[in-house]
N, C-alpha and C positions, 0 to 999 in steps of 0.2 A: 460692289467690287470688293469682296472680302479679301482677296489675295493682295490687292494693292493697299488696302487699309492696314493689313497686318505688317507690311514691310515698310511703309512710308511714315506712319505716325501723323501727328498733328501738322507738322510743317509740310510734309509731302502732300497731304490732302489740301492744305491751303494753296500750295503751289498749283495743283491741278485745277482748283476753283478759279484762281487768278488767270490761268491760261484760258479757261473756258470763257471768262468774262471778256478777255482781250479779243478772242476769236469772234465772240458774239457781237461786240461793238464794231468790229471791222469787217463784218460779213458782207456789207453792202459796198465796200470799196473794191476797186480792181486789184489784181495781184500786184505785188511789188515787182519792179522791173527786173530785179536780179533773181527772182524765183525761177527755179528750173522748170522748163517746159514739160519735161517728163513727169516730174512730181505733180504739176498742175493737172495734166491730162489724166494721170492715174487717179487723182482725187475726184474728177468730174463724174465718175460712174456712181458715186455715193452721195452726191449733193441732194439735199432736201428729202432724203429717205427714199428716193425713187428706185424701183426695181429695174435692172438693166437686162435686156434680152441677150441671148447667146450671140446673135448676129451683131448687136451693138458692141459687146465686149470684143468680138473679133475685129470689128472696125477700129476700136480703140487700141488694140494690140498692134494693128498695122500702123496707126498714127504714131505710137510710141517708137516703132522701128524707123519711121520716116524722120522723127526728131533726132535720131542718132547720126553721127558722122559715118562715112563709109567704112573706116577701119573698125569702129564700134559695132556696126551692123554685122560685119564679117566675123568679128570675134564672137558675138552672141550666137550667130547662126552656127558657127563651128562648134561652140560649146554645147548648144542645144541638140544638134544632130548627133554629136558624139555621145552625149549623155543618154538620150533615148535609145541610142544604138548599143548601149551597155559598155561603152569604153571606160575603163577605170581611170585612165589619164584625164579624160574630159570631166569625170565626176570629181576627181581631186582638184582640178583647176577651178571648177565651178564652186566648190566649197571654199577654196581660197578667196574667190571673188566675194562671196557673201560674208566672209570674215573680215574683210578689209574695213578700215576706218576712213578711207579716202572718200570725200563727199560724192564725187562724180562716179566712182566705181560702185559705191553703194546704190546709186540710182540705176546703174547698169544691172546690178545684181537683182534689183526688184523687177526689172523688165524680164530678166531670165526666169525668175521665180514665177511670174505671171504665166509665162508660156508653159513652164513645167506643171503648174497647177491645172492649167487648161488640159494638158495631156493626161494628167491623172484623173480629172473629171470624166474624160472620155473612157478611160480604162474602167473606172468604177461603174459607169453606165453599162458597159458590156458585161460587168460582173454582177448585174442585178442590183446596183446601187450599194453594194457592200465594199468595204475597203479591200484593196488588192494586196496590202501588206499588213503584217502583224508587228506592232511596236512593243518591245519589252524593255522595261527599265530594271537594271540590276544594281543593288547597292549593298553595302556591308562595311563593317569596320576593317581597318588595315589588318592583314593576316588572315582574312576569311577565305582566301583562295579564289578571288573573283576571276583573275586572269586565267588561271588553270581551268576553272569551271567553264568559262566562256569558250576557251579553245577546244575543250572536249565536246561541248554541246555543238559548237560551230562546225567541227569536223563531222560529227554525226549527221547534222542537217544537210551539209553540202553533199555528203554521201547518199542522202535520200533525194537529191535533186533540187534542193532549195538553193537560193542565192542569199547569202548572209552578209549584212554590213554591221560593223561594230563601231560605234561612236563612243570613244573613251573620253568622258569629261574629266580632264586632268587638271587638278589644282596647280597653279603656276606661281612662281616667285613674284612678289610685288616689286622686287628690286631689279631683277634682270629679265623677268617675263618667261624664264625657262621652266619647262615642265618638271614636276617633282616625281611622278610615278614612272613615266616611260613605258606604258603598258604594251606598246607595239612590239618592243623588244622581248616581251615575255611570251608572246603568242607566235613563236617562230614557225610552227607547222601551219597554223591557220593563215598567217601572212603570206605564205607561199601558195595558198590555194587560189586558183583562178576564179572560183565561184564565191570568193569572200573578199571583203573590202574592209580594212581597218584604218580608222582615222582618229588620232588623238586630237582633242579639242582643248587646248590650254585656256584657262579662264582669264588669264591676265589680271588676276586679283579682283575681278568683278563678277558678282552673281548675275547681273543683267546680261553680261556677255555670254554666260552659259545659256540663258534662255533664248536669246536671239539667234546665235549662231547654231546651236544644237537643233532648234526647231527647224531652221531653214535647211540644215544639213540632212535632216530626216526627210524632208520633202524632196530634196535632190536625189537621195539614195532610192527612194521609192520610184522617182521618175526614171532612174537608171535600171529599173527592173529587179531590185532587191526586194524579195517578198518577206524576209525576216530582218527587222532592224533591232539590234541590241544596243541599248544605251547604258553604259557603265559609268558609275560615279563612286568615288570613295566616300565613306561615311565620316566626313570631317566637319559638317556644318549644314547650312540651309540648302545646299545644292540638291539634296535628295528630294525636297519638296518641289523644287523647280522642275526636276526631271519627272517626278510623278505626275506633273501637270501637262506632260507632252507625250505620254505613252499610253498604250491600251491596258497594260498590265505591269504592276510594280512588284518585283521579286526581291526579298530581303535574304541575303546570304549571311549566315552566322557560323563561326567556328565553335567546336566543342571545347571551349576554353574553361579554365577553372574560375572560381570566384562567383560573385552574385551576377549571373548572366542577365537576369531581367532588369537589373539596374544599369547594366553596361550600355544599353542602347535606348535612345530616347523613345518614350511612349508614343510620341507623335509619328515617328517613323514606322513603328510597329502597326499603328492604326492605319497607315496608308498601304501596308503590304497586302497584296492579294494572295501571295504564297510565300512561305518561309522555308528556306532550304538550309538544313544543318549540313555543312560541308565536312570534308575530311573524315567521313564516317567509315573508318577502316582501322585494322590493327588494334593498337592499345587505346585508340580514341573511340572505338565502337561503343563501349559501355557509356562513357560520358555523352556521346552523341545521342544515344537512346534516351538518356535521362533528360537532356535539354529538349529533345523533341516532345517529351511528355510535359515538361514545364511550359513550353511555349503553346502547346495545344490547349492547356488549361487557361493560360493567360488570354489567348485569343477569344475564348468563350465569354470573357468578361467585357470585351470591347464591343462597341456598337458596329453593326454590320454596315458596310458601305454600299452593298449591292443586294437587291432582292433575288438575284439569280445565282449568287455564288457565295459560298462560305469559305473564308480563308483556311488554308490547310498548312500543316507542317510535315515536311518529308525529309528524308536523309539521302545523301548521295556522296560518292567518292570519285573525285577526278582521277585519282591514282589508279584505282582498280576498274573504274567505269560502272561500278555497281550503283544502281539507282538513277543513273543519267537518263535512260529511256523512260523511266517512270516519271521523272521530272517533266520531260517534254510532253508526255501524255497528259499531265495535269495542266500544262499550258494550253494544249489543244482543247481540253475539256472546258477550260475557262473561256477561250475564244468562241467556241461553239455555243456555249450557254449565253454569253453576252451578245453575240450576234442574233441569236434566236429571239431574245427578249427586246432587242433594239437598244439596249443600254450602251453597247460599245459605240454605236453611231452617235448617241446622245452625248457620251463622254467626249467624243471628238469635237462635236459642235461647241460644247462648253469650253474645251481647251483652246479653240480658235479665239474665243472672246478673251480668255486669260492672256493669250499670246498678244493680242492687240493692245490690251492695257499695259502689259509689260513693256512693249515698244513705246507706248505713249509716255510711260514713266521715265524710260531711259532718255527719250528725246526732250521731254520737258526739262529734265535736270540739266541736260547739255545746254539748252537755250538759256536757262536760268544762270548757269555758270558763265556763259559768254555775254550776258547782258552788260552793256557799258556801265550803267549805274551800279550794278552789283559788283562788277570788277573793281570799280573805283572805291566803293565803301568796304569791301571785304577785308582788306589787310588791316584797316583800323579797327573794325569790329572783332576780328580774330584776336588782335592784340588785347583788346579790352576784356574779351572772354577769358583769355589766358591769364590775365592779371587779376581776374575775379571782380572787375569793376561792374560788369553786367552779366546776367545769366545767359546761357546758350539759347534758351527759348526766346528771350527778348531780342537777342541779336538776329535770330532767324526771322522773327516778325518784322524787324526793321528792314532786313534785306528783301523780304517779300513785298513790303510796301514800296520800296524803291523799284522793284521789278514791275509792280502792277501800276505804278504811277502813269497816268495818261500822257504826261509831258515827256516821259522817257522813251 
């Protein structure tokens, strides 16, 4: 689990190990009486590593629906039918449902997602086993012109008959929860296009929230018939790496700014990029844009290739004049065709599903840990001792983990 190891460190790994031990020692006991029936039946399809047939999964989905109340069943049926029918209002309401933190609504969201995933599997079967949608992540530093670029590309694609959804991963205030960027207000033309759907996704100050809600929103957009899914994130931290783990292609947008450009963007982000686009390549910035294109082309040659089927490229484009925009899309199509032909795109998607699973495990394990009675009782005292310098943070973490893992707790 390289992604989890990187983000959790020693204490996070210990927490995962303790959870594994607790689950292993209690595996022969019946479920707790307060455990949700929906969650229990959803988990039965994976017990003991058994493979479940399509017919069995269909029966389980019917069982999940029977476990719901009448109003819940009607709500999910309305959302699902509206979603697969391409209704934008149903898509927006479905994304709101998966973003909720309410325990019961989260379970309803998982039932809805299971139905949408089954629908997508049928569609992919009709498409020869190939994905029906193309997922593209776009990132770059503030001022790179991401919103303008997405609007121009989106309008071009809807004009060619595509349905485009834009999921803007918007960093939000830790104090009020309000979004900082407000990207939907910047894409006025695209937001009025009936073949486009724009959804800001505030992070609420947590990277885990980005991974969970954005991944599930992508699935819902694909279920609603959007064949191009653009995921935008601002280059302010680790969210680029999370987004790169949920898309087919990662595009880095950079402005032709002055200074030491190669030092201005993290090497790790450049390594993840499948395509680099130098934006604002017009007027007085045309010469600097050409120079930066040359510099990044040279830099990419020194980095290790991520794919055997594709060499990352650097191109120039202008959202103002439209020059280079069709060429950028042509590069994206070339990438998709090459990755599909080699089978790497399908392999990447399968690997991303595992990353997604571990991200959810990490998020839920942390919540269980924080809500554990012994941990909640000991936490204030240990926080005070750490603040006063009486004990190290590492020792405090180990003590809390021992309280959490204690059989008597």
